[in-house]
N, C-alpha and C positions, 0 to 999 in steps of 0.2 A: 807771584804770577810770572815773573821773568824766569825763575828757575824751572817752573813747570813747563813753560814753552820750550826751553832748551832741551829739557828731558824728553819732551814729546818728539822733537825733531830727531833725536838720537835713537828713538825706539824703532829701529828697522831690523829685520831679520832675514836670514838667508834660508831658502828651502831648496834642497837638492833632490833630484830624481833618484829613486831607488835603483840599485844595480840590477834588480830582478824584474824583468818585464815579461808579462805573459801575453804573448800574441797581441800586443798593443802598447800604448804609451800611457803613463800616468800623468794626468794634467792637474795642476793646481788651479782652482777657480776661487773667486772671492765674491762676497756679497757686493751688490752694486752700490752700497753705501760706504765703500772703503775709502781710505785716504789716498795719498799719492802713490803711483805705481811705477815700477821700473821693470822692464821685461827684456830678456836677452833675445838673440836671433830666433829662438824657438817660436815666439809669439810675435808676429808682425801683422801689419795691417792687411786686410783682405786684398788690397790693390798691389802691395809689394811682396806678398808671400810667394816664395819659389814653388814651382810645381813639385819638386822632390826635395826631401830633407833626409840626409843620411842618418842612419841609426846611431852611428858613433858620435856624430855631432850632437844629437839629441841628448844622449846619455851624459855628455860632458857639459851641456849648457845649464848653468845654474840660473835660477830665477830669483830676483830680489824684489821683495814686496814690502811696503811700509807697514807699520803697525795699524791694525784695524781698530775701528772704534769699539768693536766687540770681538775679542780674540777668538771666541768659539765659532765665529761665522766663517772660518776658512774651511773650504771643502774641496773635494776633488771629484770630477765627473769622469765617467768612462769615455774613452776615445772612440770615435766613429770614423772609419776610413772611407774616403770618397776618392777613389783612384789613388794617386800618390799624395794627395793633399790631406792633411790631418785636420779634422774639424772636431771641436768639442761643443756639445749643446750649450754649455754656459760660457764658453770662450767666444762663441760667435758674436755676441754683442760687443765684447771687448775688441775683437778684430775689426768690426765695423766702425768702432769708435776711433780706430787708428792708433792702437797701442804701439809704441816704438821703444827704442832705447833711451829716449829723452825723458827726463823727470817731468812729471806733470804737476803743475802748481794747483793750489786750491781753487783759484778762479777758473782754470781750465777744467778742473774736475766737475764743477757745477755745470759747465756747458756740456760736458760729455754725459753727465747724468741725464740731461734733458734729451740728448740724442738717443739714450737707451729706452726712452719711452716709446710706446707704440703709436703715439699721436693722440691717445685718449687720456694722457696724464698718468697712466699706470705703467709701472716698470715690468720688465719681462719676469716671468715666474722663475723661482728657484727650482733647480732640477729635482723632480719628484723621485722618491725611492722606488726601486724596481728590483725584481728577483734577479739574482746574479751579481749584485754589487758586493764588493769585498773591502774590508777595512783592516788596517794594521793592528788595531786594538779595539776593545769594547768601548773605551772612552771616545775613540774617534767615531765609532758608529753612533754612539749616543749623541755626541755633539752635532753630528751631521743631521740626525733626525730632528734634533732640537732646532737647528737652523731652519729646516724645512717647515717645522711647526710655527715658528715665528713669522715666516713669510705668509703662510696660509691663514694663521690666526687661531691657533689652539694651543693648549698646554700638553706637555708630555709627562707620562707616568710610567714607571716600571711595573708591569703587571706580574711577570714571573721571571725567576732566575734559577738556573740549574748549576750545581757545583759538583765536582768530583768528590767522592767520599774521603779519600785519603789525603789528597793535597789541598782540598777545598778550592781548587782552581775553577773559575767560572767557565762554563763551556756552552751555555745557551741562555737566551733571554728573549722576552717579549716586551716591546715598548708599545704603549697604546695611548690613545687620547685620554685626557683627564676625565672626560665624561663617560668613559667606559664603565659598564657594570652599574650596580646600585648599592646604596649604603646598606649596612646590616640593620636588622630590625631594631637592635638596641641603640643604634645611633640616629634613628629616624626622628626621635622626639626632641633632639637638640634644636636650639634656636636657629642654627645656620640653615639657610635655604638649600633645598635639594638641587644640586647642579648636575648630577649624573643622569644620563639618558639612555644608557646601554649602547653607547656609540661603538660601532664595529671597527673603526679605524685602528690599525695596528701594523707593526713590523715584527716579524719573527726572524731571529738570526741565530747562527750557531758557529762555534769555532771549528773551522774546516781543517782538513789534513795539512793544508799549506800553512797552518798556524795563523791564518787570518780569519776575520769574522765575516761570514757570508750571509747575505740576506736570502732567506728561503721562502718567505711568504709576505705579501704586502696587501693591505686593505686600505685604499685611499678614501673611500666614501665615508661621510659623516651623516648622522641622522639628526643633526642640530645645526643651528645657524653658526657661522664662523665669524669671529670678531676681527677688527682691524688692528687691535692692540697687540703688541709684540709681547706675548706672555713669557714669564719665566717658567722653567720646567719644574715639575713636582718630583723632586728626587731627594730621597733620604740620604744624608751624608753623615758618616760616623765622625766622632770627635777628631780622630787622627787624620781623616781625609780633609776635614775642615781646616785643620792647622796647616796641612800641606797645600791646600788650595790658596790659603791666605798668603803663605810665603812665596807662592809662585804667581801672585796676582800682578807683579810688576814684570813678569817675563815678557819676552818679545812676541809671544803669540804661539798658537798651536798649529801643527801641520796635520791635516787629515788626508791620508793617502787612500784612495779608493781604487781598487783593482777590478778589472773585469773578471768574472768567475771563469775558471777553467772547467769545462764540462767533460767529464769522463764518459766515454761511450760504453756500451755493454760489453765490448771486447777488451776493456781495460786500457785502451790507448789514452795517452796523456796529451795528445796533440789536438789542436782544434783550429780550423780556419774560418770559423763562423764570425760574423760581425756581432756588434753588441746586441742588436735586437734578436738575432738568432740565439744568442746565449741566454737571454731572458726567457725566451719561449721554448727552448729545447726541452725543458722539463715537462712541458705540456704536449709533447709530440704524441699524437694518438695512435701511432702505428709501431711504437717501440718502447719497451720497458726501460724506464730511466734508472740505470744502475750505476753506482759509483765503482771506483776501483776496488776489485776484489769481490764484489757482490756476486757476480756470475759463478766464480769459483766456490764461494760460500754456499750457494744454492746447490751446486753439483755435489759438494762434499756432504751436505746435509742429507740429500736424497740417497746417496750411496750408503751412508751410515744407517739410515732408517731402513733401507732394504735389507741390510745385513742383520739388524737387531729386531726388526719388526716385520715378520713374514707377510702380513696382510696389508702392508703399507701400499698406498695407491697414489699415483701422481700422473699428471698430463702436462705437456708443454705445447704452447702455440707459437709458431715462428712466422714472421712476415716473409714477403717475397725475397727480401735480401738475406734471409737466414738469421736475422736478429730476433732475440727473444722478445715476444710480445705479451703473452699472458701465461700464467702458471696456476695450476690447481693441485692441491695435495690433501690427503686425509690419512691419519694413522689408523691402526687396527682397532683400537678402542672406540674411536669416533665412528668408524664404520659400523661397529656393533650397535652403538648408541643410535645411529640413524634408523635401525630397525625397530628400536624401542620407542624413541621419542621424535621421530621424523614426521609426525602428523601435523605439528604446528612449528613453523620455522621462522626465525627472525633473521633476515639478511642484513647484516650490519656493515654498511659502507661508510661509517663515520670517518674512518681514517682516510678514505679516498676523497670524500667531499670536503673535509677540513684541511686538505693538502698536507697530510703528514709526510714525514720522510719516506715512509713505506706505504705504497698504494694498496693497502690491505682490504680485502672483503672477506667477512667471516659468516659462516652458516651456524646459527646458534639455536639450540632447543632448550627444553626444560625437563629435568628428570623427575623422578618420583619423590624427591626431597625438596622440590621447588628451587633447585640450584640450576644455574645455566650450565649447559653442556655443549662442547664444540662438536659440530657435525661436518666440518670441512673448512678449508682456507684457500684463498686465491690472491694473486698479485696481478693487477691489471695495468696495461699501458696507459689507459685513459678512460674517462667516464663516457664511453660510447655504447650505443645499443649493441653493436657487434661484439664488443668485449664482454658485456654482460651475458649475452646469449651463449657465447662460447663457454663461459664459466658455468652457467646453469646446466647446459647439456653435459658438461664434464661431471657435474655433481649427480645428474640423473644416471649417467653411466655407472658411477660408483654405487648408486642406490639400486642397481639392477632394474631400472625403469620405473621405480615407484615414485609417485608424486605426492607432496604434502597436501593436506586439506586446506590449510590456511597459511598464507605467507604475509609476514609483517615487514614493512620497510619504512624508510624515511620518505617524505614527499619528494619525488623526483620523477620527472616526465620520462627521462631516458630509461630509468629502471622500470617504470610502469610499462613501457612498450616492450621491453625485453621479457618481462614476466608474462605478459599476455601471449607472447609467442612460445616461450619455453614451457610454461605451466598453464595451459589453457583451461584446465579443470579446477585449478586452485582458486580460492577466494583471496584476492589481494587487498590488503588493508594498509593504511598508513598508521604508524605508531603515534598514538595520542601524546605520549610524553615528549616526543621530538617536536611536535607542534607547539605544545605549551612552553617548551624551553625557548622557543624563538619569539614568544610574545614580548618580552622586554626589548629585544632588538628591533622588532618590527613596529611596535606601538609605543615604545618608550619616549619618543620625541613628540607625541601628540598631547594636546591639552587635556586636562582631567584624566591623566593616564591611570591613576589609582582607581578611580570610579569606573573607567572603561574596562580595566582588567577584571575588576570584581564582577561586573555585569557579564563579561565574556565567559568567565569561569562558571558562573551560575547557569548560563544557557547551555554549557557543555555538560556539566556534571549533575545538575539538579533536575533536568527535564527527563520525564519518563516516557513521553509520547512524542511522536513526530510533530504533531500540531503545536505542542508546547514549545518545542525547540524552535520551530519556525516563528512563533509569536515572540519568543525571547530574543531571537536574532534580529527580527524587524524592529523591536523596541530599542535594541542597542544601536542599530544603524541610525534610526531616527533621532534618538536623544543626543548622540555624540557627533552626528553629522559625518559619519565615516562611510557613506555609501559609495564614494569614489576611491576609497583606499584600495590600492592594487592588491596587496597581500590578503586582505580580508575578502575581497571579491573572489580571488582564486581559491581561497580556503572554502568559501561557501559553495562554489561550483563542485568541489571535491568532497562535500560533506558526507556523502554516502559511504566513503572509504575510511572515515576517521571518527565521525560523531557516534557516540555509543547508542543513541536511539535508533540509528540505522543499521546497527550490527548485532542485533539481539539474536539473530538466527545463525550467527557465525561462531564456530568452535575455536576458542582461544587457548584453552588448557592453561590458564593462569598467566598468559603473556599479554593480556589486553591492556593493562595499565589504565583501567577505566575509572580509577579513583584518584583524587588529587595528589595523594602522597606517593603514588606508584610511578616508577620510571623503569625504562629498559636500559640497563647499564651495558656498555661495551664489555665483551668477554675478557679482553686484555687490558681493562681499565687501569689496573695497578702495575702493569708491566710495560706499557707502551705510552710514550708521550710524543709530541710533535717532532722532537729532534732525535728520536731513537733510530739509529742506522739499521740497515737490513741485517748485517752480520750480528749485531747485538740482539736483534729481535729473534733470530733463529736459535740463539742460545737460550733466551728467555722463554721461547715457545715451549720447549721441552719441560722447563721448570714449572711453567704455568699448568701444563697438562698433568704433570705428576702431582702437583698440589691439588688440583681439582679431583683427580682420581682418588687421592688419599682421603679428601673430605667426603667423597661419596661412600667409600668403604667404611669409614668411621661412622657415618650416618646410618648405613645399613646395619652395622653391629648394634648401635644404640637403639634403633627402632625394634630390632628383634629381641634384644635382651632386657630392655627397660620398659616396664609398663607405665603408661602415663597416668598422672593423678587425675581423678575425676572431680569436677567442680559442681555438678548438679546430679539430680536423681533421674534425669531424662533417659529413657531407654535408647534413644538415638545416640547419645554420647557413649554409652556402654557398648553398643553394637559396633561403632566405627573405631573405638579405641583398640579393638582387636585386629582391625584390618588395615587402617591407614598408617603410613609412615609418620614419624614424630612431627615433622614440620607441617604436613598437610592436616594432621589431626588437630594441631594447635589452631589452625585457621578455622576448621570446622567447629571446634569447641567454642570459639568466639561467637559463632553464629548461634550455637545452642544457648549460650549465656544471654545473648541479646534477644532471645525469644521473650524474655520477661519485660522488655521494653515495648512489646506489642500487646496492648491491653484490650483489644477488641477484634473478634473475628466474626463477621456477619455474612450470611448468604444474601446476595443481591440479585442473582439470576439463575434460572435452572432450565436446561433443555435436555430432557431425558437424563442420561447418566452424567452429562456434563454440567457442572455447577461452577458459578463464578462467585468467589468470596471477596470481601473487602476487609483487609487487615489494616488497622490503625497502629501507627508506631510513633513514639516520642523520639525525635531526633534533635541533635544540637544544631541550632540555627545561628543567625547573626547575633552578635553581642553576647554569645554564650547563653542564649536563651533556648529553652526547650520548645520545639514546635511539633505539631502533629501532622504526619504525612500519611496519605492513603495509598495502599498498594493492592492492586487487583491480582488475584491468584485463581487460575483455572484448574479445576480438579475433575478428573474422570474416574469415577468409582469402578467402572467395569474394567477398564484397561490399566488401572492403577497408575495413572499419569498425573503429574502436578507440574504446573508451570507458573512462575511469578513474572510480573511485568518488569521487574528489575533485571531479569535474565542472568542471575548470578551463576546458575549451573553452566551455561554456555561460556560465560566469561572466565570462571574460575574452576569449574569441574566438580563442584559440590553444591548441595541445596542451601538456599538462604533461610534466614530466620522466618520469613513470611510463609514460605512453602512448608517449613516444619510445623508452624502453627496450624496450618490447614490440615496437615496429616494428623496432628495430635487432636484437633477438633473432631475429626471423623473417626477417631478410635484406632488409628493405625499405630502399631507399636514398633514396627521395624521399617526402615527405609527400603523401598523396592530395589532389587538388584540392578535395575537399569540405571539407577542414580548413584551407583557405587562404581566409579571408573577403575578398571584394573591398573591403569598407569599410576594411580596414587597408592597402591597397596605396598606394604612393606616388603613383601616377598614377590614383587612383580616380576623380577628377572628370573626367579626360580620357576614361576608358573608359566611364563610365556617366553618362547624362543621364536623369534621372527623367522619366517620362511623355512621352518623346520617341520616338514610334513612329508612322509614317505609317498603320499599320493601325488605330490607335485614334483617328485624327483625326475629330472631330465636325464635320460640315459646317455646323452652325448655332451652335456654341458659340464665339463670338468671344473670350470671356474666357479659355477654355482655350488658344486660339491664342496669345493675348498671353503667357500664363504660360510656354508652351513656348518661344516665340521669345525671351522675356526670359531664361530659364534658359540657353539656348544662347549668347546674346549676352554674358551675364555671364561665362561661361567664357572667352570671347575677351578680355574686359576684364581678368580676373584674370591671364591669361597675358601680356597685352600690357604690363603694368606691371613686368615682371621686369627688363627692360633697354631701352635706347633702340632696339636692333635689333628686339626683340619689339614695341615700340610702333609702329615704322614698318610692320612687316608687318601687325599687327592693323588699323591705320588704313587701309592699302591694301585689306585684305580687306573692311572695312566699306564703303568707297567703291565697290568693285566690286560687292558685294552690292546696295547701294542702286541702282546703275545698272541691274542686271539686273531688280530689282523694278519699276523705272519703265518698263522695256521691256515688261513684261507689261501694265502699265496702258495704255501707248500702243497695244498690239495690241488690247486690249479696246475701246478708244475707237474 
């Protein structure tokens, strides 16, 4: 006991200020349960502190602090300037307590700990993480967040880590609450109680150019109750690290240096005179694009390169009153052509902007004739404002020569909704159902009986066929689980006409509805962009992503034209569309043909002249893997050759469902009517249809429109010409012949 006490007294350490100070001072702060404290002239009492402190004196003054009860609880807060006096949020209680050069005894410490209370018996809060904080190392950042977690009452877990391929050096990480997410299905049956609630609390950080770790995103809110217990972090440690940590357990303590982030403006300047709060909020400035050093030059270089190599490349820039870059829009030649083919249904993906990615990207995405996503344009926005969205949409309309899509799908966002109402007044604006379902664990995970509530919620969304059924199922859910006052569910119910399938049966989705539980709308750049991807890296990956997508489409075109699909039934409908549809679309339709055999009864229940309503009974897989019988009403008009099922598969996916096929077969129809074979799904769609290519619509003065139409036609020849060497030779010969004929016209006019 005597030896231990002597050792404890000797365990003091010295912490020096770093020689590099970025527009501010680095302050060491300690947990308020620390031991004896010794401070130099830098930290004095609030009464005796001088009005001015020289910078040279600050850099030379070391601060001696005794060993903490928990070494990892040493942290550093950003400095905040108030005139000439330097104030730190976590040093303020120490200053008020009268820290001086004198050593504080244990008895005096207890008295000063009482003075730190607010009068309610609670100590002042540990400084919360904020965007813009910087740390010397990843371990410093982790230990700091762990200290904060102990004060608040939750555990820390490493959610994601990113490493460089060659050196395996860590350059990005996400730390989250231990209640984040949910256990995997195979782990649910274990005896341990489920403790995860889908908690959104997290900190995202990245290794900055200054070789320090910078906090880029912070979520402080939890969806569960917080405990008083000081939890230990949930952190996997390798054998080597364990050995290292054990050997250093008797060390004098750790120093965590936290720097205020240096914000680089759009002009590449490295100076900043902002205070700490301005630094944290500068990335959210709504009137200026937040660019890092070199980003503006990278955008300029990319646009110049694309204009040289991509003649039909289009871009627009939006500048604010000070001349700073605010918003950007661009679209390459192939994407412009795709707008003409697949611009009827557009998914506006603002996931990167809403989720606070490094790049504030908004993408226009469509679906091609192979059921693959296709890019229709991109934009970078200064902020999530109605004005920015309206500017972006009008830029896209300009690129589309004034054409507007039939249906627009977005995330649930009021700002986006207002902008679309103004820019696309004729389009049907819907909310992506998969986005809503993805937020269910986050929004409802903390409620009692979550599993049963989620099951009832999904049944109301996916299994109801009529509005009255949906309303009844929703009311039952609200009453049974007592969620009538739940804010998110209330807002969701008010917007139900924009996302619930039963309200969207007259809306054309062309396969982008995600109206089934297993379907989702994936971001176009999902494999190429993560939260820490910088803009310069994205611009390089952008071209690679487009090249890969174009290659996939070309190979799918070749396969659809050259390979005949295998038939699985003797149904005439299957044989008919096997000759027309692309491979991927035919596979989906073929599944509907196969499922016709699960429909065992087709009965006429009502007739009004040529209009007949049939009832089709189908065996479907229900709860507990049991087969259930469901009824589907199908309207059939013999005179007009129209068929429409209550499941509205044709509007959602663009091909007839099994129930409608049963009714056609029941009435002796051997071929599907042409109106139910969409041209956009045909294997030779691009050969048969050239958007805006009509001699009757040629404007004698609009040279830009001439160029777009000629480029669209020429690009078709190029895409066909790369299939094989023979195709290439024919295409090249055709171009040379066309060029000679055009020159002959010029010679005649001369």
